[in-house]
N, CA, C, O and the ligand as a Tripos MOL2 file, in Angstrom:
@<TRIPOS>MOLECULE
protein
  313   311    79     0     0
PROTEIN
NO_CHARGES

@<TRIPOS>ATOM
      1 N           7.9660   82.2660  137.9720 N.3       1 MET1
      2 CA          8.7470   82.7650  139.1200 C.3       1 MET1
      3 C          10.2420   82.5720  138.8710 C.2       1 MET1
      4 O          11.0530   83.4580  139.1400 O.2       1 MET1
      5 N          10.5890   81.3860  138.3490 N.am      2 GLY2
      6 CA         11.9910   81.0870  138.0710 C.3       2 GLY2
      7 C          12.5810   82.0250  137.0390 C.2       2 GLY2
      8 O          13.7470   82.4110  137.1260 O.2       2 GLY2
      9 N          11.7710   82.3860  136.0660 N.am      3 LYS3
     10 CA         12.2400   83.2780  134.9960 C.3       3 LYS3
     11 C          12.5390   84.6780  135.5290 C.2       3 LYS3
     12 O          13.5100   85.3210  135.1300 O.2       3 LYS3
     13 N          11.6810   85.1300  136.4390 N.am      4 ILE4
     14 CA         11.8620   86.4660  137.0240 C.3       4 ILE4
     15 C          13.1620   86.5140  137.8310 C.2       4 ILE4
     16 O          13.9200   87.4820  137.7600 O.2       4 ILE4
     17 N          13.4010   85.4580  138.5930 N.am      5 LEU5
     18 CA         14.6090   85.3620  139.4180 C.3       5 LEU5
     19 C          15.8550   85.3670  138.5410 C.2       5 LEU5
     20 O          16.8350   86.0510  138.8330 O.2       5 LEU5
     21 N          15.7980   84.5870  137.4550 N.am      6 LEU6
     22 CA         16.9270   84.4930  136.5310 C.3       6 LEU6
     23 C          17.2140   85.8570  135.8940 C.2       6 LEU6
     24 O          18.3670   86.2710  135.7700 O.2       6 LEU6
     25 N          16.1490   86.5360  135.4990 N.am      7 THR7
     26 CA         16.2970   87.8690  134.8870 C.3       7 THR7
     27 C          16.9160   88.8420  135.8800 C.2       7 THR7
     28 O          17.7570   89.6710  135.5310 O.2       7 THR7
     29 N          16.4750   88.7180  137.1290 N.am      8 LEU8
     30 CA         16.9770   89.6050  138.1840 C.3       8 LEU8
     31 C          18.4700   89.3670  138.4130 C.2       8 LEU8
     32 O          19.2440   90.3160  138.5410 O.2       8 LEU8
     33 N          18.8670   88.0970  138.4640 N.am      9 ILE9
     34 CA         20.2760   87.7430  138.6820 C.3       9 ILE9
     35 C          21.1330   88.2580  137.5210 C.2       9 ILE9
     36 O          22.2100   88.8170  137.7250 O.2       9 ILE9
     37 N          20.6320   88.0580  136.3080 N.am     10 LEU10
     38 CA         21.3600   88.5230  135.1290 C.3      10 LEU10
     39 C          21.5090   90.0420  135.1460 C.2      10 LEU10
     40 O          22.5540   90.5820  134.7830 O.2      10 LEU10
     41 N          20.4510   90.7150  135.5730 N.am     11 ALA11
     42 CA         20.4770   92.1750  135.6300 C.3      11 ALA11
     43 C          21.5190   92.6540  136.6380 C.2      11 ALA11
     44 O          22.2350   93.6240  136.3910 O.2      11 ALA11
     45 N          21.5960   91.9630  137.7770 N.am     12 VAL12
     46 CA         22.5690   92.3380  138.8140 C.3      12 VAL12
     47 C          23.9870   92.1080  138.3070 C.2      12 VAL12
     48 O          24.8690   92.9410  138.5120 O.2      12 VAL12
     49 N          24.2020   90.9680  137.6420 N.am     13 ILE13
     50 CA         25.5340   90.6630  137.0920 C.3      13 ILE13
     51 C          25.9330   91.7080  136.0500 C.2      13 ILE13
     52 O          27.0700   92.1770  136.0270 O.2      13 ILE13
     53 N          24.9870   92.0580  135.1980 N.am     14 ALA14
     54 CA         25.2600   93.0540  134.1610 C.3      14 ALA14
     55 C          25.5970   94.4030  134.7810 C.2      14 ALA14
     56 O          26.4920   95.1080  134.3150 O.2      14 ALA14
     57 N          24.8730   94.7510  135.8300 N.am     15 LEU15
     58 CA         25.0920   96.0280  136.5070 C.3      15 LEU15
     59 C          26.4760   96.0600  137.1640 C.2      15 LEU15
     60 O          27.1870   97.0610  137.0740 O.2      15 LEU15
     61 N          26.8570   94.9480  137.8310 N.am     16 LEU16
     62 CA         28.1520   94.8760  138.5030 C.3      16 LEU16
     63 C          29.2900   94.9400  137.4870 C.2      16 LEU16
     64 O          30.3040   95.5980  137.7180 O.2      16 LEU16
     65 N          29.1120   94.2480  136.3570 N.am     17 THR17
     66 CA         30.1340   94.2600  135.2980 C.3      17 THR17
     67 C          30.3010   95.6710  134.7480 C.2      17 THR17
     68 O          31.4180   96.1440  134.5380 O.2      17 THR17
     69 N          29.1820   96.3260  134.5220 N.am     18 PHE18
     70 CA         29.1920   97.6890  134.0010 C.3      18 PHE18
     71 C          29.8860   98.6360  134.9820 C.2      18 PHE18
     72 O          30.6690   99.4980  134.5840 O.2      18 PHE18
     73 N          29.5850   98.4610  136.2720 N.am     19 LYS19
     74 CA         30.1600   99.3230  137.2990 C.3      19 LYS19
     75 C          31.6690   99.1360  137.4050 C.2      19 LYS19
     76 O          32.4100  100.1100  137.5390 O.2      19 LYS19
     77 N          32.1290   97.8770  137.3440 N.am     20 SER20
     78 CA         33.5600   97.6080  137.4590 C.3      20 SER20
     79 C          34.3130   98.1300  136.2410 C.2      20 SER20
     80 O          35.4490   98.5900  136.3570 O.2      20 SER20
     81 N          33.6830   98.0570  135.0790 N.am     21 LEU21
     82 CA         34.3090   98.5830  133.8620 C.3      21 LEU21
     83 C          34.4190  100.1020  133.9470 C.2      21 LEU21
     84 O          35.4110  100.6960  133.5250 O.2      21 LEU21
     85 N          33.3880  100.7070  134.4960 N.am     22 LEU22
     86 CA         33.3610  102.1580  134.6410 C.3      22 LEU22
     87 C          34.4310  102.6140  135.6300 C.2      22 LEU22
     88 O          35.0970  103.6290  135.4250 O.2      22 LEU22
     89 N          34.5830  101.8400  136.7100 N.am     23 GLY23
     90 CA         35.5610  102.1850  137.7330 C.3      23 GLY23
     91 C          36.9840  102.0790  137.2280 C.2      23 GLY23
     92 O          37.8420  102.8670  137.6260 O.2      23 GLY23
     93 N          37.2520  101.1070  136.3490 N.am     24 LYS24
     94 CA         38.6180  100.9150  135.8380 C.3      24 LYS24
     95 C          39.0200  102.0410  134.8960 C.2      24 LYS24
     96 O          40.1810  102.4490  134.8630 O.2      24 LYS24
     97 N          38.0470  102.5450  134.1250 N.am     25 SER25
     98 CA         38.3810  103.5640  133.1330 C.3      25 SER25
     99 C          38.5870  104.9360  133.7680 C.2      25 SER25
    100 O          39.1650  105.8370  133.1600 O.2      25 SER25
    101 N          38.1020  105.0780  135.0050 N.am     26 ARG26
    102 CA         38.2140  106.3800  135.6580 C.3      26 ARG26
    103 C          39.4940  106.4750  136.4850 C.2      26 ARG26
    104 O          39.8300  105.5150  137.1790 O.2      26 ARG26
    105 N          40.2190  107.5890  136.4390 N.am     27 PRO27
    106 CA         41.3990  107.7620  137.2890 C.3      27 PRO27
    107 C          40.9700  107.9490  138.7390 C.2      27 PRO27
    108 O          39.8400  108.3670  138.9920 O.2      27 PRO27
    109 N          41.8520  107.6490  139.7050 N.am     28 PRO28
    110 CA         41.4730  107.8180  141.1110 C.3      28 PRO28
    111 C          41.1700  109.2690  141.4270 C.2      28 PRO28
    112 O          41.7860  110.1610  140.8440 O.2      28 PRO28
    113 N          40.2420  109.5330  142.3320 N.am     29 PRO29
    114 CA         39.8950  110.9270  142.6510 C.3      29 PRO29
    115 C          41.0810  111.6580  143.2530 C.2      29 PRO29
    116 O          41.9020  111.0420  143.9340 O.2      29 PRO29
    117 N          41.1890  112.9600  143.0150 N.am     30 PRO30
    118 CA         42.3230  113.7440  143.5030 C.3      30 PRO30
    119 C          42.4850  113.6750  145.0170 C.2      30 PRO30
    120 O          43.6060  113.7420  145.5210 O.2      30 PRO30
    121 N          41.3880  113.5430  145.7410 N.am     31 ALA31
    122 CA         41.4390  113.5030  147.1960 C.3      31 ALA31
    123 C          42.2580  112.3170  147.6790 C.2      31 ALA31
    124 O          42.9990  112.4240  148.6560 O.2      31 ALA31
    125 N          42.1250  111.1760  146.9890 N.am     32 ASP32
    126 CA         42.8620  109.9780  147.3720 C.3      32 ASP32
    127 C          44.3500  110.1470  147.1190 C.2      32 ASP32
    128 O          45.1820  109.6890  147.9020 O.2      32 ASP32
    129 N          44.6750  110.8120  146.0080 N.am     33 ARG33
    130 CA         46.0790  110.9890  145.6630 C.3      33 ARG33
    131 C          46.7550  111.9240  146.6560 C.2      33 ARG33
    132 O          47.9310  111.7510  146.9790 O.2      33 ARG33
    133 N          46.0070  112.9170  147.1410 N.am     34 GLY34
    134 CA         46.5710  113.8650  148.0940 C.3      34 GLY34
    135 C          46.8260  113.2300  149.4430 C.2      34 GLY34
    136 O          47.6850  113.6800  150.2010 O.2      34 GLY34
    137 N          46.0640  112.1660  149.7460 N.am     35 ARG35
    138 CA         46.1920  111.5380  151.0500 C.3      35 ARG35
    139 C          47.3160  110.5020  151.0930 C.2      35 ARG35
    140 O          47.6630  110.0090  152.1660 O.2      35 ARG35
    141 N          47.8840  110.1720  149.9380 N.am     36 THR36
    142 CA         48.9190  109.1360  149.9180 C.3      36 THR36
    143 C          50.1520  109.6100  150.6680 C.2      36 THR36
    144 O          50.7990  108.8190  151.3540 O.2      36 THR36
    145 N          50.4850  110.8900  150.5480 N.am     37 GLY37
    146 CA         51.6180  111.4330  151.2900 C.3      37 GLY37
    147 C          51.1310  112.0070  152.6070 C.2      37 GLY37
    148 O          50.0600  112.6130  152.6620 O.2      37 GLY37
    149 N          51.9140  111.8210  153.6810 N.am     38 MET38
    150 CA         51.4860  112.3190  154.9770 C.3      38 MET38
    151 C          51.6920  113.8320  155.0750 C.2      38 MET38
    152 O          50.9750  114.5110  155.8110 O.2      38 MET38
    153 N          52.6600  114.3540  154.3430 N.am     39 ALA39
    154 CA         52.9740  115.7760  154.4250 C.3      39 ALA39
    155 C          51.8660  116.6000  153.7780 C.2      39 ALA39
    156 O          51.3880  116.2930  152.6860 O.2      39 ALA39
    157 N          51.4800  117.6420  154.4810 N.am     40 GLU40
    158 CA         50.4430  118.5340  153.9730 C.3      40 GLU40
    159 C          51.0800  119.5610  153.0380 C.2      40 GLU40
    160 O          52.2490  119.9200  153.1860 O.2      40 GLU40
    161 N          50.2870  120.0220  152.0800 N.am     41 ARG41
    162 CA         50.7870  121.0200  151.1400 C.3      41 ARG41
    163 C          51.0860  122.3120  151.8920 C.2      41 ARG41
    164 O          50.2600  122.8050  152.6600 O.2      41 ARG41
    165 N          52.2700  122.8460  151.6600 N.am     42 MET42
    166 CA         52.6630  124.0840  152.3280 C.3      42 MET42
    167 C          52.3730  125.2760  151.4240 C.2      42 MET42
    168 O          52.5970  125.2340  150.2140 O.2      42 MET42
    169 N          51.8750  126.3250  152.0370 N.am     43 VAL43
    170 CA         51.6010  127.5560  151.2950 C.3      43 VAL43
    171 C          52.3480  128.7030  151.9700 C.2      43 VAL43
    172 O          52.7720  128.5970  153.1210 O.2      43 VAL43
    173 N          52.4970  129.7880  151.2380 N.am     44 ARG44
    174 CA         53.2350  130.9270  151.7660 C.3      44 ARG44
    175 C          52.2740  132.0990  151.9490 C.2      44 ARG44
    176 O          51.5500  132.4650  151.0230 O.2      44 ARG44
    177 N          52.2710  132.6780  153.1300 N.am     45 CYS45
    178 CA         51.4430  133.8510  153.3880 C.3      45 CYS45
    179 C          51.9910  135.0130  152.5910 C.2      45 CYS45
    180 O          53.1770  135.3290  152.6810 O.2      45 CYS45
    181 N          51.1320  135.6530  151.8100 N.am     46 SER46
    182 CA         51.6160  136.7400  150.9560 C.3      46 SER46
    183 C          51.7440  138.0450  151.7390 C.2      46 SER46
    184 O          52.2030  139.0450  151.1870 O.2      46 SER46
    185 N          51.3510  138.0570  153.0000 N.am     47 ARG47
    186 CA         51.4780  139.2800  153.7950 C.3      47 ARG47
    187 C          52.7540  139.2640  154.6410 C.2      47 ARG47
    188 O          53.5260  140.2230  154.6260 O.2      47 ARG47
    189 N          52.9690  138.1630  155.3820 N.am     48 CYS48
    190 CA         54.1550  138.1120  156.2410 C.3      48 CYS48
    191 C          55.2210  137.1630  155.6990 C.2      48 CYS48
    192 O          56.3370  137.1300  156.2180 O.2      48 CYS48
    193 N          54.8920  136.3850  154.6560 N.am     49 GLY49
    194 CA         55.8870  135.5620  153.9850 C.3      49 GLY49
    195 C          56.2200  134.2610  154.6790 C.2      49 GLY49
    196 O          57.1400  133.5540  154.2690 O.2      49 GLY49
    197 N          55.4750  133.9340  155.7350 N.am     50 VAL50
    198 CA         55.7510  132.7060  156.4700 C.3      50 VAL50
    199 C          55.1350  131.5060  155.7410 C.2      50 VAL50
    200 O          54.0760  131.6250  155.1260 O.2      50 VAL50
    201 N          55.8010  130.3570  155.8150 N.am     51 HIS51
    202 CA         55.2680  129.1320  155.2160 C.3      51 HIS51
    203 C          54.4430  128.3990  156.2610 C.2      51 HIS51
    204 O          54.8730  128.2300  157.4020 O.2      51 HIS51
    205 N          53.2510  127.9650  155.8580 N.am     52 LEU52
    206 CA         52.3580  127.2870  156.7980 C.3      52 LEU52
    207 C          51.5400  126.2350  156.0610 C.2      52 LEU52
    208 O          51.3400  126.3320  154.8510 O.2      52 LEU52
    209 N          51.0590  125.2100  156.8080 N.am     53 PRO53
    210 CA         50.2060  124.2000  156.1570 C.3      53 PRO53
    211 C          48.9540  124.8400  155.5760 C.2      53 PRO53
    212 O          48.4320  125.8210  156.1050 O.2      53 PRO53
    213 N          48.4810  124.2550  154.4610 N.am     54 GLU54
    214 CA         47.3340  124.8300  153.7650 C.3      54 GLU54
    215 C          46.1070  124.9320  154.6720 C.2      54 GLU54
    216 O          45.3050  125.8560  154.5380 O.2      54 GLU54
    217 N          45.9650  123.9760  155.6000 N.am     55 SER55
    218 CA         44.7890  123.9820  156.4840 C.3      55 SER55
    219 C          44.8320  125.1380  157.4760 C.2      55 SER55
    220 O          43.8020  125.5280  158.0250 O.2      55 SER55
    221 N          46.0320  125.6910  157.7080 N.am     56 GLU56
    222 CA         46.1500  126.8070  158.6460 C.3      56 GLU56
    223 C          46.1290  128.1550  157.9370 C.2      56 GLU56
    224 O          46.3230  129.2000  158.5570 O.2      56 GLU56
    225 N          45.8920  128.1160  156.6320 N.am     57 SER57
    226 CA         45.8610  129.3590  155.8750 C.3      57 SER57
    227 C          44.4480  129.6720  155.4310 C.2      57 SER57
    228 O          43.5390  128.8560  155.5900 O.2      57 SER57
    229 N          44.2680  130.8570  154.8750 N.am     58 MET58
    230 CA         42.9670  131.2150  154.3090 C.3      58 MET58
    231 C          43.1910  131.9980  153.0210 C.2      58 MET58
    232 O          44.2450  132.5980  152.8090 O.2      58 MET58
    233 N          42.1790  131.9740  152.1750 N.am     59 GLN59
    234 CA         42.2540  132.6800  150.8980 C.3      59 GLN59
    235 C          41.4190  133.9460  150.9850 C.2      59 GLN59
    236 O          40.2450  133.8990  151.3500 O.2      59 GLN59
    237 N          42.0370  135.0980  150.6430 N.am     60 ARG60
    238 CA         41.2820  136.3430  150.6260 C.3      60 ARG60
    239 C          41.7690  137.2050  149.4740 C.2      60 ARG60
    240 O          42.9630  137.4760  149.3530 O.2      60 ARG60
    241 N          40.8570  137.6270  148.6430 N.am     61 ASP61
    242 CA         41.1650  138.4490  147.4600 C.3      61 ASP61
    243 C          42.2350  137.7780  146.5950 C.2      61 ASP61
    244 O          43.1040  138.4500  146.0400 O.2      61 ASP61
    245 N          42.1640  136.4460  146.4850 N.am     62 GLY62
    246 CA         43.1070  135.7090  145.6520 C.3      62 GLY62
    247 C          44.4830  135.5610  146.2730 C.2      62 GLY62
    248 O          45.4090  135.0770  145.6220 O.2      62 GLY62
    249 N          44.6280  135.9740  147.5310 N.am     63 GLU63
    250 CA         45.9120  135.8630  148.2120 C.3      63 GLU63
    251 C          45.8290  134.8120  149.3040 C.2      63 GLU63
    252 O          44.7700  134.5870  149.8890 O.2      63 GLU63
    253 N          46.9580  134.1730  149.5710 N.am     64 THR64
    254 CA         47.0270  133.2090  150.6630 C.3      64 THR64
    255 C          47.5600  133.9320  151.8930 C.2      64 THR64
    256 O          48.6420  134.5190  151.8650 O.2      64 THR64
    257 N          46.7830  133.8800  152.9770 N.am     65 LEU65
    258 CA         47.1660  134.5780  154.2000 C.3      65 LEU65
    259 C          47.1040  133.6230  155.3810 C.2      65 LEU65
    260 O          46.5290  132.5390  155.2800 O.2      65 LEU65
    261 N          47.6960  134.0250  156.4990 N.am     66 CYS66
    262 CA         47.5520  133.2720  157.7260 C.3      66 CYS66
    263 C          46.0680  133.2480  158.0870 C.2      66 CYS66
    264 O          45.3070  134.1390  157.7090 O.2      66 CYS66
    265 N          45.6740  132.2030  158.8290 N.am     67 ARG67
    266 CA         44.2490  132.0140  159.0960 C.3      67 ARG67
    267 C          43.6490  133.2020  159.8550 C.2      67 ARG67
    268 O          42.5390  133.6360  159.5480 O.2      67 ARG67
    269 N          44.3700  133.7200  160.8280 N.am     68 THR68
    270 CA         43.8560  134.8700  161.5750 C.3      68 THR68
    271 C          44.8370  136.0320  161.4400 C.2      68 THR68
    272 O          46.0430  135.8030  161.3590 O.2      68 THR68
    273 N          44.3490  137.2730  161.4140 N.am     69 PRO69
    274 CA         45.2330  138.4440  161.3240 C.3      69 PRO69
    275 C          46.1770  138.5150  162.5150 C.2      69 PRO69
    276 O          47.3220  138.9480  162.3830 O.2      69 PRO69
    277 N          45.6850  138.0820  163.7020 N.am     70 GLU70
    278 CA         46.5150  138.1080  164.9060 C.3      70 GLU70
    279 C          47.7410  137.2290  164.7200 C.2      70 GLU70
    280 O          48.8600  137.6130  165.0590 O.2      70 GLU70
    281 N          47.5080  136.0470  164.1750 N.am     71 GLN71
    282 CA         48.5780  135.0880  163.9230 C.3      71 GLN71
    283 C          49.5980  135.6950  162.9560 C.2      71 GLN71
    284 O          50.8090  135.5730  163.1380 O.2      71 GLN71
    285 N          49.0730  136.3420  161.9380 N.am     72 CYS72
    286 CA         49.9210  136.9150  160.9020 C.3      72 CYS72
    287 C          50.7680  138.0510  161.4770 C.2      72 CYS72
    288 O          51.9700  138.1210  161.2220 O.2      72 CYS72
    289 N          50.1500  138.9290  162.2440 N.am     73 LEU73
    290 CA         50.8720  140.0730  162.7960 C.3      73 LEU73
    291 C          51.9060  139.6320  163.8120 C.2      73 LEU73
    292 O          52.9930  140.2030  163.8970 O.2      73 LEU73
    293 N          51.5530  138.5930  164.5930 N.am     74 ARG74
    294 CA         52.4790  138.0950  165.5970 C.3      74 ARG74
    295 C          53.7580  137.5900  164.9160 C.2      74 ARG74
    296 O          54.8740  137.8200  165.3830 O.2      74 ARG74
    297 N          53.5490  136.8960  163.7980 N.am     75 ARG75
    298 CA         54.7030  136.3460  163.0860 C.3      75 ARG75
    299 C          55.5170  137.4690  162.4410 C.2      75 ARG75
    300 O          56.7360  137.3770  162.2990 O.2      75 ARG75
    301 N          54.8080  138.5290  162.0570 N.am     76 GLU76
    302 CA         55.4740  139.6580  161.4090 C.3      76 GLU76
    303 C          56.3810  140.3860  162.4090 C.2      76 GLU76
    304 O          57.4700  140.8410  162.0580 O.2      76 GLU76
    305 N          55.9090  140.4890  163.6680 N.am     77 ASN77
    306 CA         56.6590  141.1950  164.6830 C.3      77 ASN77
    307 C          57.8110  140.3750  165.2330 C.2      77 ASN77
    308 O          58.7950  140.9330  165.7180 O.2      77 ASN77
    309 N          57.6990  139.0660  165.1620 N.am     78 ALA78
    310 CA         58.7210  138.1940  165.7600 C.3      78 ALA78
    311 C          60.0560  138.3270  165.0400 C.2      78 ALA78
    312 O          61.0260  137.6660  165.4110 O.2      78 ALA78
    313 ZN         50.8050  135.9510  157.5070 Zn       79 ZN79
@<TRIPOS>BOND
     1     1     2 1
     2     2     3 1
     3     3     4 2
     4     3     5 am
     5     5     6 1
     6     6     7 1
     7     7     8 2
     8     7     9 am
     9     9    10 1
    10    10    11 1
    11    11    12 2
    12    11    13 am
    13    13    14 1
    14    14    15 1
    15    15    16 2
    16    15    17 am
    17    17    18 1
    18    18    19 1
    19    19    20 2
    20    19    21 am
    21    21    22 1
    22    22    23 1
    23    23    24 2
    24    23    25 am
    25    25    26 1
    26    26    27 1
    27    27    28 2
    28    27    29 am
    29    29    30 1
    30    30    31 1
    31    31    32 2
    32    31    33 am
    33    33    34 1
    34    34    35 1
    35    35    36 2
    36    35    37 am
    37    37    38 1
    38    38    39 1
    39    39    40 2
    40    39    41 am
    41    41    42 1
    42    42    43 1
    43    43    44 2
    44    43    45 am
    45    45    46 1
    46    46    47 1
    47    47    48 2
    48    47    49 am
    49    49    50 1
    50    50    51 1
    51    51    52 2
    52    51    53 am
    53    53    54 1
    54    54    55 1
    55    55    56 2
    56    55    57 am
    57    57    58 1
    58    58    59 1
    59    59    60 2
    60    59    61 am
    61    61    62 1
    62    62    63 1
    63    63    64 2
    64    63    65 am
    65    65    66 1
    66    66    67 1
    67    67    68 2
    68    67    69 am
    69    69    70 1
    70    70    71 1
    71    71    72 2
    72    71    73 am
    73    73    74 1
    74    74    75 1
    75    75    76 2
    76    75    77 am
    77    77    78 1
    78    78    79 1
    79    79    80 2
    80    79    81 am
    81    81    82 1
    82    82    83 1
    83    83    84 2
    84    83    85 am
    85    85    86 1
    86    86    87 1
    87    87    88 2
    88    87    89 am
    89    89    90 1
    90    90    91 1
    91    91    92 2
    92    91    93 am
    93    93    94 1
    94    94    95 1
    95    95    96 2
    96    95    97 am
    97    97    98 1
    98    98    99 1
    99    99   100 2
   100    99   101 am
   101   101   102 1
   102   102   103 1
   103   103   104 2
   104   103   105 am
   105   105   106 1
   106   106   107 1
   107   107   108 2
   108   107   109 am
   109   109   110 1
   110   110   111 1
   111   111   112 2
   112   111   113 am
   113   113   114 1
   114   114   115 1
   115   115   116 2
   116   115   117 am
   117   117   118 1
   118   118   119 1
   119   119   120 2
   120   119   121 am
   121   121   122 1
   122   122   123 1
   123   123   124 2
   124   123   125 am
   125   125   126 1
   126   126   127 1
   127   127   128 2
   128   127   129 am
   129   129   130 1
   130   130   131 1
   131   131   132 2
   132   131   133 am
   133   133   134 1
   134   134   135 1
   135   135   136 2
   136   135   137 am
   137   137   138 1
   138   138   139 1
   139   139   140 2
   140   139   141 am
   141   141   142 1
   142   142   143 1
   143   143   144 2
   144   143   145 am
   145   145   146 1
   146   146   147 1
   147   147   148 2
   148   147   149 am
   149   149   150 1
   150   150   151 1
   151   151   152 2
   152   151   153 am
   153   153   154 1
   154   154   155 1
   155   155   156 2
   156   155   157 am
   157   157   158 1
   158   158   159 1
   159   159   160 2
   160   159   161 am
   161   161   162 1
   162   162   163 1
   163   163   164 2
   164   163   165 am
   165   165   166 1
   166   166   167 1
   167   167   168 2
   168   167   169 am
   169   169   170 1
   170   170   171 1
   171   171   172 2
   172   171   173 am
   173   173   174 1
   174   174   175 1
   175   175   176 2
   176   175   177 am
   177   177   178 1
   178   178   179 1
   179   179   180 2
   180   179   181 am
   181   181   182 1
   182   182   183 1
   183   183   184 2
   184   183   185 am
   185   185   186 1
   186   186   187 1
   187   187   188 2
   188   187   189 am
   189   189   190 1
   190   190   191 1
   191   191   192 2
   192   191   193 am
   193   193   194 1
   194   194   195 1
   195   195   196 2
   196   195   197 am
   197   197   198 1
   198   198   199 1
   199   199   200 2
   200   199   201 am
   201   201   202 1
   202   202   203 1
   203   203   204 2
   204   203   205 am
   205   205   206 1
   206   206   207 1
   207   207   208 2
   208   207   209 am
   209   209   210 1
   210   210   211 1
   211   211   212 2
   212   211   213 am
   213   213   214 1
   214   214   215 1
   215   215   216 2
   216   215   217 am
   217   217   218 1
   218   218   219 1
   219   219   220 2
   220   219   221 am
   221   221   222 1
   222   222   223 1
   223   223   224 2
   224   223   225 am
   225   225   226 1
   226   226   227 1
   227   227   228 2
   228   227   229 am
   229   229   230 1
   230   230   231 1
   231   231   232 2
   232   231   233 am
   233   233   234 1
   234   234   235 1
   235   235   236 2
   236   235   237 am
   237   237   238 1
   238   238   239 1
   239   239   240 2
   240   239   241 am
   241   241   242 1
   242   242   243 1
   243   243   244 2
   244   243   245 am
   245   245   246 1
   246   246   247 1
   247   247   248 2
   248   247   249 am
   249   249   250 1
   250   250   251 1
   251   251   252 2
   252   251   253 am
   253   253   254 1
   254   254   255 1
   255   255   256 2
   256   255   257 am
   257   257   258 1
   258   258   259 1
   259   259   260 2
   260   259   261 am
   261   261   262 1
   262   262   263 1
   263   263   264 2
   264   263   265 am
   265   265   266 1
   266   266   267 1
   267   267   268 2
   268   267   269 am
   269   269   270 1
   270   270   271 1
   271   271   272 2
   272   271   273 am
   273   273   274 1
   274   274   275 1
   275   275   276 2
   276   275   277 am
   277   277   278 1
   278   278   279 1
   279   279   280 2
   280   279   281 am
   281   281   282 1
   282   282   283 1
   283   283   284 2
   284   283   285 am
   285   285   286 1
   286   286   287 1
   287   287   288 2
   288   287   289 am
   289   289   290 1
   290   290   291 1
   291   291   292 2
   292   291   293 am
   293   293   294 1
   294   294   295 1
   295   295   296 2
   296   295   297 am
   297   297   298 1
   298   298   299 1
   299   299   300 2
   300   299   301 am
   301   301   302 1
   302   302   303 1
   303   303   304 2
   304   303   305 am
   305   305   306 1
   306   306   307 1
   307   307   308 2
   308   307   309 am
   309   309   310 1
   310   310   311 1
   311   311   312 2
@<TRIPOS>SUBSTRUCTURE
     1 MET1         2 RESIDUE 1 A MET
     2 GLY2         6 RESIDUE 1 A GLY
     3 LYS3        10 RESIDUE 1 A LYS
     4 ILE4        14 RESIDUE 1 A ILE
     5 LEU5        18 RESIDUE 1 A LEU
     6 LEU6        22 RESIDUE 1 A LEU
     7 THR7        26 RESIDUE 1 A THR
     8 LEU8        30 RESIDUE 1 A LEU
     9 ILE9        34 RESIDUE 1 A ILE
    10 LEU10       38 RESIDUE 1 A LEU
    11 ALA11       42 RESIDUE 1 A ALA
    12 VAL12       46 RESIDUE 1 A VAL
    13 ILE13       50 RESIDUE 1 A ILE
    14 ALA14       54 RESIDUE 1 A ALA
    15 LEU15       58 RESIDUE 1 A LEU
    16 LEU16       62 RESIDUE 1 A LEU
    17 THR17       66 RESIDUE 1 A THR
    18 PHE18       70 RESIDUE 1 A PHE
    19 LYS19       74 RESIDUE 1 A LYS
    20 SER20       78 RESIDUE 1 A SER
    21 LEU21       82 RESIDUE 1 A LEU
    22 LEU22       86 RESIDUE 1 A LEU
    23 GLY23       90 RESIDUE 1 A GLY
    24 LYS24       94 RESIDUE 1 A LYS
    25 SER25       98 RESIDUE 1 A SER
    26 ARG26      102 RESIDUE 1 A ARG
    27 PRO27      106 RESIDUE 1 A PRO
    28 PRO28      110 RESIDUE 1 A PRO
    29 PRO29      114 RESIDUE 1 A PRO
    30 PRO30      118 RESIDUE 1 A PRO
    31 ALA31      122 RESIDUE 1 A ALA
    32 ASP32      126 RESIDUE 1 A ASP
    33 ARG33      130 RESIDUE 1 A ARG
    34 GLY34      134 RESIDUE 1 A GLY
    35 ARG35      138 RESIDUE 1 A ARG
    36 THR36      142 RESIDUE 1 A THR
    37 GLY37      146 RESIDUE 1 A GLY
    38 MET38      150 RESIDUE 1 A MET
    39 ALA39      154 RESIDUE 1 A ALA
    40 GLU40      158 RESIDUE 1 A GLU
    41 ARG41      162 RESIDUE 1 A ARG
    42 MET42      166 RESIDUE 1 A MET
    43 VAL43      170 RESIDUE 1 A VAL
    44 ARG44      174 RESIDUE 1 A ARG
    45 CYS45      178 RESIDUE 1 A CYS
    46 SER46      182 RESIDUE 1 A SER
    47 ARG47      186 RESIDUE 1 A ARG
    48 CYS48      190 RESIDUE 1 A CYS
    49 GLY49      194 RESIDUE 1 A GLY
    50 VAL50      198 RESIDUE 1 A VAL
    51 HIS51      202 RESIDUE 1 A HIS
    52 LEU52      206 RESIDUE 1 A LEU
    53 PRO53      210 RESIDUE 1 A PRO
    54 GLU54      214 RESIDUE 1 A GLU
    55 SER55      218 RESIDUE 1 A SER
    56 GLU56      222 RESIDUE 1 A GLU
    57 SER57      226 RESIDUE 1 A SER
    58 MET58      230 RESIDUE 1 A MET
    59 GLN59      234 RESIDUE 1 A GLN
    60 ARG60      238 RESIDUE 1 A ARG
    61 ASP61      242 RESIDUE 1 A ASP
    62 GLY62      246 RESIDUE 1 A GLY
    63 GLU63      250 RESIDUE 1 A GLU
    64 THR64      254 RESIDUE 1 A THR
    65 LEU65      258 RESIDUE 1 A LEU
    66 CYS66      262 RESIDUE 1 A CYS
    67 ARG67      266 RESIDUE 1 A ARG
    68 THR68      270 RESIDUE 1 A THR
    69 PRO69      274 RESIDUE 1 A PRO
    70 GLU70      278 RESIDUE 1 A GLU
    71 GLN71      282 RESIDUE 1 A GLN
    72 CYS72      286 RESIDUE 1 A CYS
    73 LEU73      290 RESIDUE 1 A LEU
    74 ARG74      294 RESIDUE 1 A ARG
    75 ARG75      298 RESIDUE 1 A ARG
    76 GLU76      302 RESIDUE 1 A GLU
    77 ASN77      306 RESIDUE 1 A ASN
    78 ALA78      310 RESIDUE 1 A ALA
    79 ZN79       313 GROUP 0 **** ****
């Protein structure tokens, strides 16, 4: 019984060491780096030319546009 417990403990230690080594060699995920700055990435609508946060934009046919056509047209008329 004691031997099994010892083997189990050693296995856990080996696993934790392996995991920490793996974590150090890997660069931080891009999502974390993007969150370090509070400012959101700004994009430019290719239809009306207005600058807007990326979350308020949409991608269509490889172009960045305002999220809704109504929003885009309203800005175009203003
Ligand atoms: Zn637009």
